[in-house]
N, C-alpha and C positions, 0 to 999 in steps of 0.2 A: 525502368521507364524511364519510353523514347518519347520521346514529344519532335512534331513534327514543327520547327522554328525560323526566322531570320534569324542570318550572321549579315554584322554589318561588311563593307569593302567598300571602296573606293576611295577621292581624298576629303578632306576637308570642303565641306559645306558644297560638298557634289555626293554623297551617299547611296548605294547602290547597294542591295541586297542578295543574297543564297540564300531561298531557301532552302534547308537542310533536317532531314534529322538527327534527331540528336543525344545525346545521355542526360535526364532533368538534371543530373548530375555536376557537366559540365557547365563553363562560364561561353558567356556572347561568343565566342570571339575560339573557342577551346576546338578538340578534337570531332570533329562529325564519322558518323557512323555512312554518309551517301548524302552527296547531293541533288535531289530533289527538284530546281526550276532557281527561279531567276526576279529579284524585280527592281523596273526602277522607279524609284515615285517620280523623279523629275520628270524623264519624256512619260510616263504612264506606260512603262512596256514589262508584260509578261511570255518568260515560256515558262511552262508547265510538264514536263514528265511524270505522263500523269499513270500511267502501269505502276511505275515508282511507287506512285504518291497513295492510288491505292492498295498497294501491298502494303506500306506502311500500318495503311488505317484500317487493312483486314486484319492488319498482329496484336492491332490493339495501338497503337498511338494516337496524341489527341495534339491536335490542332491547335496556338496559339487560335489567341480576339483575331490575331489582324491575319496570319495565313487558314484561319480560317473565312474571313471576309473574302478577300480576295480568292479560293479557292469557289465561294460559292460561286462570288460575282465569274469565274470564268466554268461555271459548269458543269464540275468533276462531279456532281454530288446526282446529277442531275441521268436518269436511266442503272443506276446503281441499288444496293440493299438499304446502301448508307447513307445517317441523316447526322447531324448536326448542327 
């Protein structure tokens, strides 16, 4: 199964995260299928590749709770048949 989850990057005390589509059995820093976004909690910035995210969600990928909150805040699900 594929999940949309956060992958930690950056240095100590300055974490930034990539939003990636990754196999469930992989570890947090494991090899991802595709990078679909970026999240910086310190500067409160996000970049989302919405077509790629919607593609993976339509194929059955499940977002983690944190990624779901980020996507809901960015209104990715507005105007689509997907609801989480």
